[in-house]
C-alpha positions in Angstrom: -13.4 3.3 -17.4 -10.5 1.5 -16.9 -11.8 -0.6 -14.1 -15.5 -1.0 -15.2 -17.3 -3.9 -13.2 -14.2 -4.9 -11.2 -14.2 -5.2 -7.5 -11.3 -4.1 -5.3 -10.0 -4.0 -1.6 -8.0 -1.3 -0.5 -6.2 -1.4 2.6 -5.0 1.5 4.7 -8.0 3.6 2.8 -8.5 5.7 5.7 -6.6 8.6 4.4 -3.7 9.5 2.3 -2.7 7.3 -0.7 -5.2 4.6 0.2 -8.1 7.1 0.3 -7.0 8.8 -3.0 -6.7 5.3 -4.6 -10.2 4.1 -3.4 -11.6 7.3 -4.9 -9.9 6.9 -8.3 -10.6 3.1 -8.5 -14.2 4.2 -7.9 -14.1 7.0 -10.6 -12.8 4.3 -12.8 -15.8 2.1 -12.4 -14.6 -0.4 -9.5 -16.9 -1.4 -6.6 -14.5 -0.7 -3.7 -13.9 -2.2 -0.3 -12.2 0.0 2.1 -10.1 -1.3 5.0 -8.3 0.5 7.7 -7.6 0.4 11.4 -9.3 3.9 11.6 -13.0 3.1 11.4 -13.8 7.0 11.2 -11.4 7.2 8.1 -13.2 3.9 6.6 -16.8 5.7 7.0 -15.3 8.8 5.5 -13.7 7.2 2.5 -16.8 5.1 2.0 -19.2 7.9 2.2 -16.9 10.1 -0.3 -17.1 7.2 -2.8 -20.9 6.9 -2.7 -21.1 10.9 -2.7 -19.3 11.0 -6.0 -21.9 8.0 -7.5 -19.9 4.7 -6.7 -20.4 1.8 -4.7 -18.2 1.1 -1.5 -18.2 -0.8 1.7 -16.2 -0.3 4.6 -14.2 -2.5 7.2 -12.2 -1.4 10.1 -9.5 -3.8 10.8 -5.9 -4.8 11.1 -4.1 -6.2 8.3 -1.6 -8.0 10.9 -4.6 -10.1 12.1 -5.5 -12.8 10.3 -9.4 -12.9 11.3 -9.6 -9.2 10.5 -8.1 -9.7 7.0 -10.6 -12.7 6.2 -13.4 -10.4 7.3 -12.2 -7.8 4.8 -12.2 -10.3 2.2 -15.5 -11.9 3.1 -17.2 -8.6 3.0 -16.1 -8.0 -0.5 -17.2 -11.2 -1.5 -20.7 -10.9 0.2 -21.4 -7.6 -1.1 -20.0 -7.7 -4.4 -19.9 -11.5 -5.3 -16.5 -11.5 -6.4 -12.8 -10.3 -5.8 -10.6 -8.7 -8.6 -8.2 -6.5 -7.2 -6.2 -6.1 -4.1 -4.4 -3.1 -3.2 -2.0 -3.7 -0.5 -1.6 -0.1 0.9 -1.7 -0.4 4.8 1.5 0.4 6.6 3.1 2.1 9.5 6.6 3.7 10.7 8.1 3.5 14.3 11.4 5.2 13.7 14.4 4.3 15.9 15.1 6.9 19.1 17.9 8.9 19.2 20.1 8.6 22.6 22.9 10.1 23.9 25.8 8.2 24.9 29.3 9.2 26.2 30.9 9.1 22.6 28.0 11.0 21.0 24.7 9.9 19.8 23.4 6.3 18.4 20.0 5.1 17.0 18.1 2.8 19.4 15.4 0.6 18.0 13.1 -1.2 20.4 11.8 -4.7 19.7 8.2 -3.5 19.9 9.1 -0.9 17.2 10.4 -3.6 15.1 7.8 -6.2 15.7 5.0 -3.4 14.9 6.3 -2.3 11.7 7.3 -6.0 10.3 3.9 -7.0 11.2 1.8 -4.5 9.6 3.8 -3.6 6.8 5.1 -7.4 5.7 3.0 -9.8 7.5 -0.1 -7.9 6.7 0.7 -7.8 3.0 1.2 -11.5 3.0 -1.9 -12.2 4.9 -4.2 -10.1 2.5 -2.7 -11.4 -0.5 -2.9 -14.9 0.8 -6.7 -14.3 1.7 -7.3 -12.6 -1.5 -5.7 -14.9 -3.8 -8.4 -17.9 -2.8 -11.3 -16.3 -4.8 -9.0 -14.9 -7.3 -7.5 -18.4 -8.2 -11.0 -19.6 -8.4 -12.1 -17.2 -11.1 -8.6 -17.4 -12.6 -8.1 -13.7 -12.5 -6.6 -11.3 -10.2 -4.4 -8.2 -9.7 -2.3 -7.3 -6.5 -0.3 -4.4 -5.9 1.7 -4.2 -3.1 3.4 -1.1 -1.6 7.1 -0.7 -1.1 9.1 2.3 -0.6 12.3 4.2 -1.9 13.3 3.2 1.8 13.8 -0.6 0.7 17.2 0.6 -0.3 18.0 1.6 3.2 17.5 4.5 5.5 18.9 5.8 8.5 16.8 5.2 11.6 14.3 2.9 9.8 15.8 -0.5 10.0 12.4 -1.9 10.4 10.5 -0.1 7.9 13.5 -0.6 5.4 13.5 -4.2 6.0 9.6 -4.5 5.8 9.4 -2.7 2.4 12.6 -4.4 0.9 10.7 -7.8 2.1 7.6 -6.6 0.3 9.7 -6.5 -3.0 10.8 -10.1 -2.3 7.5 -11.1 -1.6 5.9 -9.5 -4.9 8.3 -11.0 -6.9 7.8 -14.7 -5.5 3.8 -14.5 -5.6 4.1 -13.3 -9.0 6.1 -16.5 -9.9 3.8 -18.8 -7.9 0.5 -17.3 -8.9 1.2 -16.8 -12.9 -0.6 -19.8 -13.5 -3.9 -18.6 -12.2 -3.8 -15.5 -14.2 -2.9 -13.4 -11.1 -0.5 -10.6 -11.8 1.4 -9.4 -8.7 3.2 -5.9 -8.8 4.7 -3.6 -6.6 4.6 0.1 -6.1 7.7 2.0 -4.5 6.7 5.5 -3.6 9.1 8.2 -2.5 8.0 11.3 -0.4 4.2 11.7 -0.6 2.5 14.5 1.1 0.3 12.6 3.3 -0.9 12.8 7.2 2.3 10.4 7.9 4.8 12.8 6.4 3.0 16.0 7.7 5.0 15.7 11.0 8.3 15.9 9.2 10.2 18.8 10.4 10.7 21.6 7.7 14.3 21.4 7.7 14.2 17.5 7.1 11.2 18.1 4.4 13.8 20.6 2.7 16.6 18.0 2.4 14.3 15.3 1.2 13.0 17.6 -1.3 16.6 18.5 -2.3 17.4 15.0 -3.5 14.5 14.7 -5.6 15.3 15.4 -9.1 11.3 16.7 -9.7 12.2 19.1 -6.5 8.8 18.0 -4.9 7.0 15.7 -3.0 4.4 13.6 -4.7 0.5 14.1 -4.1 -1.4 11.0 -3.0 -3.6 11.1 -6.4 -0.3 10.6 -8.3 0.3 7.4 -6.9 -3.2 6.4 -7.0 -2.6 6.6 -10.9 0.1 4.3 -10.7 -2.2 1.7 -8.8 -5.0 2.3 -11.4 -2.6 1.3 -14.1 -1.1 -1.8 -12.7 -4.8 -2.9 -11.5 -5.9 -2.3 -15.2 -5.8 -4.4 -18.2 -3.5 -1.8 -19.4 -0.9 -3.7 -17.4 -2.1 -7.3 -18.5 1.8 -8.3 -19.4 3.4 -7.0 -16.3 3.8 -9.3 -13.1 6.7 -9.2 -10.6 7.6 -5.7 -11.4 8.5 -2.6 -8.9 7.4 0.9 -10.1 9.5 3.5 -8.4 7.2 6.6 -8.1 9.8 8.7 -6.4 10.2 11.8 -8.6 13.7 10.2 -9.7 15.4 9.8 -6.7 16.7 6.3 -7.2 18.4 7.4 -10.5 21.1 8.6 -8.3 21.2 5.4 -6.0 
């Protein structure tokens, strides 16, 4: 098992990619602390891990809140005695509204939409990494995997989301440089379209257009992104840091 005796935190673990990652890590031998704002989702994911013979704890919390972040890290340390891996997976979208004006349509984004997405996706990633790095530095070992997106390259109606994910890439590279001397590797996964609760609301005609742009002609399943997380968190990736893995079915090949 690639992650035997490791301790991991997975944020956004109440559903989708986060749940798939938490379950994959448990199968690979890790003890997992699951975090999500959805308390019911956290409880369900932790129960699924226990049902498959793994060890888990769950914390309902908001990654954009420093107090909640510290509580997540403290829970992992109190239950399992150390912290080896952080999967920064929590994220939200608040897409711009379409409004009609005299000469056609424009996209309008509110300040509240901007702040909500940047707070969770970028600030939350930084806060979790900062808190997790303290025990990792003390033990001179750590693996942090952040979550970006192909939207980092720009996407109409998602100025907030695109900016947050481009920021995650810059943050990943900077933390990799700063923390390498502590034997902490910091990498990033940038998924394309994935079949999750978040994407289930996409209208059929838009989903078809998305799939048409993907060379592999399908969206990913959460387990496929979880597999990339498992690789980057394992010692198989021991010489990788500051890297972005574009898990997008080939979309960025044409970018």
